[in-house]
KOLGUVO-836512 format. One record per residue (C-alpha): residue in one letter; x negated, y negated, z; residue number from 1. Coordinates in steps of 0.2 Angstrom, whole numbers, padded with zeros to 4 digits. Each point is the difference from the previous one (the first is absolute). Layout:
BEGIN
<pt><aa>a</aa><xx>X</xx><yy>Y</yy><zz>Z</zz><i>NUM</i></pt>
...
//
This chain:
BEGIN
<pt><aa>m</aa><xx>0000</xx><yy>0000</yy><zz>0000</zz><i>1</i></pt>
<pt><aa>q</aa><xx>-0006</xx><yy>-0017</yy><zz>-0005</zz><i>2</i></pt>
<pt><aa>s</aa><xx>-0001</xx><yy>-0014</yy><zz>0013</zz><i>3</i></pt>
<pt><aa>t</aa><xx>0009</xx><yy>-0016</yy><zz>-0003</zz><i>4</i></pt>
<pt><aa>h</aa><xx>-0007</xx><yy>-0016</yy><zz>0003</zz><i>5</i></pt>
<pt><aa>r</aa><xx>0009</xx><yy>-0017</yy><zz>0000</zz><i>6</i></pt>
<pt><aa>w</aa><xx>-0004</xx><yy>-0018</yy><zz>0004</zz><i>7</i></pt>
<pt><aa>i</aa><xx>0004</xx><yy>-0017</yy><zz>-0002</zz><i>8</i></pt>
<pt><aa>q</aa><xx>-0010</xx><yy>-0011</yy><zz>-0011</zz><i>9</i></pt>
<pt><aa>c</aa><xx>-0001</xx><yy>-0018</yy><zz>-0005</zz><i>10</i></pt>
<pt><aa>d</aa><xx>-0010</xx><yy>-0006</yy><zz>-0015</zz><i>11</i></pt>
<pt><aa>l</aa><xx>-0006</xx><yy>-0019</yy><zz>0001</zz><i>12</i></pt>
<pt><aa>l</aa><xx>-0002</xx><yy>-0005</yy><zz>-0019</zz><i>13</i></pt>
<pt><aa>r</aa><xx>-0009</xx><yy>-0016</yy><zz>-0004</zz><i>14</i></pt>
<pt><aa>c</aa><xx>-0005</xx><yy>-0010</yy><zz>-0017</zz><i>15</i></pt>
<pt><aa>d</aa><xx>-0014</xx><yy>-0011</yy><zz>0002</zz><i>16</i></pt>
<pt><aa>q</aa><xx>-0005</xx><yy>-0009</yy><zz>-0017</zz><i>17</i></pt>
<pt><aa>g</aa><xx>0006</xx><yy>0015</yy><zz>-0010</zz><i>18</i></pt>
<pt><aa>e</aa><xx>-0008</xx><yy>0014</yy><zz>0010</zz><i>19</i></pt>
<pt><aa>w</aa><xx>0012</xx><yy>0011</yy><zz>0010</zz><i>20</i></pt>
<pt><aa>g</aa><xx>-0004</xx><yy>0008</yy><zz>0018</zz><i>21</i></pt>
<pt><aa>y</aa><xx>0009</xx><yy>0010</yy><zz>0012</zz><i>22</i></pt>
<pt><aa>k</aa><xx>-0001</xx><yy>0005</yy><zz>0018</zz><i>23</i></pt>
<pt><aa>p</aa><xx>0008</xx><yy>0016</yy><zz>0004</zz><i>24</i></pt>
<pt><aa>m</aa><xx>0006</xx><yy>0001</yy><zz>0018</zz><i>25</i></pt>
<pt><aa>e</aa><xx>0009</xx><yy>0013</yy><zz>0011</zz><i>26</i></pt>
<pt><aa>e</aa><xx>0009</xx><yy>-0004</yy><zz>0014</zz><i>27</i></pt>
<pt><aa>s</aa><xx>-0012</xx><yy>0000</yy><zz>0013</zz><i>28</i></pt>
<pt><aa>m</aa><xx>-0011</xx><yy>-0014</yy><zz>-0009</zz><i>29</i></pt>
<pt><aa>g</aa><xx>0002</xx><yy>-0018</yy><zz>0002</zz><i>30</i></pt>
<pt><aa>p</aa><xx>0006</xx><yy>-0011</yy><zz>-0007</zz><i>31</i></pt>
<pt><aa>f</aa><xx>0018</xx><yy>0005</yy><zz>0005</zz><i>32</i></pt>
<pt><aa>y</aa><xx>0016</xx><yy>-0003</yy><zz>-0010</zz><i>33</i></pt>
<pt><aa>y</aa><xx>0016</xx><yy>0004</yy><zz>0006</zz><i>34</i></pt>
<pt><aa>s</aa><xx>0011</xx><yy>0000</yy><zz>-0015</zz><i>35</i></pt>
<pt><aa>c</aa><xx>-0002</xx><yy>0017</yy><zz>-0003</zz><i>36</i></pt>
<pt><aa>p</aa><xx>0016</xx><yy>0009</yy><zz>-0004</zz><i>37</i></pt>
<pt><aa>l</aa><xx>0007</xx><yy>0010</yy><zz>0015</zz><i>38</i></pt>
<pt><aa>s</aa><xx>0004</xx><yy>0015</yy><zz>-0012</zz><i>39</i></pt>
<pt><aa>y</aa><xx>-0020</xx><yy>0001</yy><zz>-0001</zz><i>40</i></pt>
<pt><aa>l</aa><xx>0001</xx><yy>0002</yy><zz>0018</zz><i>41</i></pt>
<pt><aa>e</aa><xx>0012</xx><yy>0014</yy><zz>0000</zz><i>42</i></pt>
<pt><aa>a</aa><xx>-0008</xx><yy>0009</yy><zz>-0015</zz><i>43</i></pt>
<pt><aa>v</aa><xx>-0017</xx><yy>0000</yy><zz>0011</zz><i>44</i></pt>
<pt><aa>p</aa><xx>0005</xx><yy>0004</yy><zz>0017</zz><i>45</i></pt>
<pt><aa>l</aa><xx>-0012</xx><yy>-0006</yy><zz>0014</zz><i>46</i></pt>
<pt><aa>d</aa><xx>0001</xx><yy>0017</yy><zz>0009</zz><i>47</i></pt>
<pt><aa>q</aa><xx>-0002</xx><yy>0011</yy><zz>-0014</zz><i>48</i></pt>
<pt><aa>y</aa><xx>-0014</xx><yy>-0010</yy><zz>-0011</zz><i>49</i></pt>
<pt><aa>g</aa><xx>-0007</xx><yy>-0012</yy><zz>0013</zz><i>50</i></pt>
<pt><aa>g</aa><xx>-0002</xx><yy>-0018</yy><zz>-0002</zz><i>51</i></pt>
<pt><aa>n</aa><xx>0001</xx><yy>-0017</yy><zz>0009</zz><i>52</i></pt>
<pt><aa>a</aa><xx>0013</xx><yy>0000</yy><zz>0012</zz><i>53</i></pt>
<pt><aa>e</aa><xx>-0002</xx><yy>-0018</yy><zz>0005</zz><i>54</i></pt>
<pt><aa>w</aa><xx>0001</xx><yy>-0005</yy><zz>-0018</zz><i>55</i></pt>
<pt><aa>r</aa><xx>0015</xx><yy>0009</yy><zz>-0004</zz><i>56</i></pt>
<pt><aa>e</aa><xx>0009</xx><yy>-0008</yy><zz>0015</zz><i>57</i></pt>
<pt><aa>t</aa><xx>-0004</xx><yy>-0017</yy><zz>-0006</zz><i>58</i></pt>
<pt><aa>v</aa><xx>0007</xx><yy>0005</yy><zz>-0019</zz><i>59</i></pt>
<pt><aa>a</aa><xx>0016</xx><yy>0006</yy><zz>0010</zz><i>60</i></pt>
<pt><aa>e</aa><xx>0000</xx><yy>-0017</yy><zz>0009</zz><i>61</i></pt>
<pt><aa>h</aa><xx>-0003</xx><yy>-0010</yy><zz>-0016</zz><i>62</i></pt>
<pt><aa>h</aa><xx>0015</xx><yy>0009</yy><zz>-0009</zz><i>63</i></pt>
<pt><aa>r</aa><xx>0011</xx><yy>-0003</yy><zz>0015</zz><i>64</i></pt>
<pt><aa>r</aa><xx>-0003</xx><yy>-0019</yy><zz>0001</zz><i>65</i></pt>
<pt><aa>r</aa><xx>0003</xx><yy>-0001</yy><zz>-0021</zz><i>66</i></pt>
<pt><aa>a</aa><xx>0016</xx><yy>0010</yy><zz>0004</zz><i>67</i></pt>
<pt><aa>e</aa><xx>0006</xx><yy>-0012</yy><zz>0014</zz><i>68</i></pt>
<pt><aa>k</aa><xx>-0005</xx><yy>-0015</yy><zz>-0011</zz><i>69</i></pt>
<pt><aa>r</aa><xx>0011</xx><yy>0006</yy><zz>-0014</zz><i>70</i></pt>
<pt><aa>a</aa><xx>0015</xx><yy>0004</yy><zz>0011</zz><i>71</i></pt>
<pt><aa>k</aa><xx>-0002</xx><yy>-0019</yy><zz>0008</zz><i>72</i></pt>
<pt><aa>r</aa><xx>0001</xx><yy>-0006</yy><zz>-0018</zz><i>73</i></pt>
<pt><aa>t</aa><xx>0015</xx><yy>0009</yy><zz>-0005</zz><i>74</i></pt>
<pt><aa>t</aa><xx>0010</xx><yy>-0005</yy><zz>0015</zz><i>75</i></pt>
<pt><aa>a</aa><xx>-0005</xx><yy>-0018</yy><zz>-0001</zz><i>76</i></pt>
//
């Protein structure tokens, strides 16, 4: 049986004077970005694949705050 590996990774892209560069980052590296879709967290469970629990909680909090802001706009 083959083992399955999953992780969450963000690739930062930058173009400087026509030259492209990138920085691959997985969830234990900084700088941290919190707009990661919640479905990614569900697809890569912390208890099964490991990861950064503090970062994941901050991602969840980011989405909670955004949902609250959207709810306030629709009720105003």
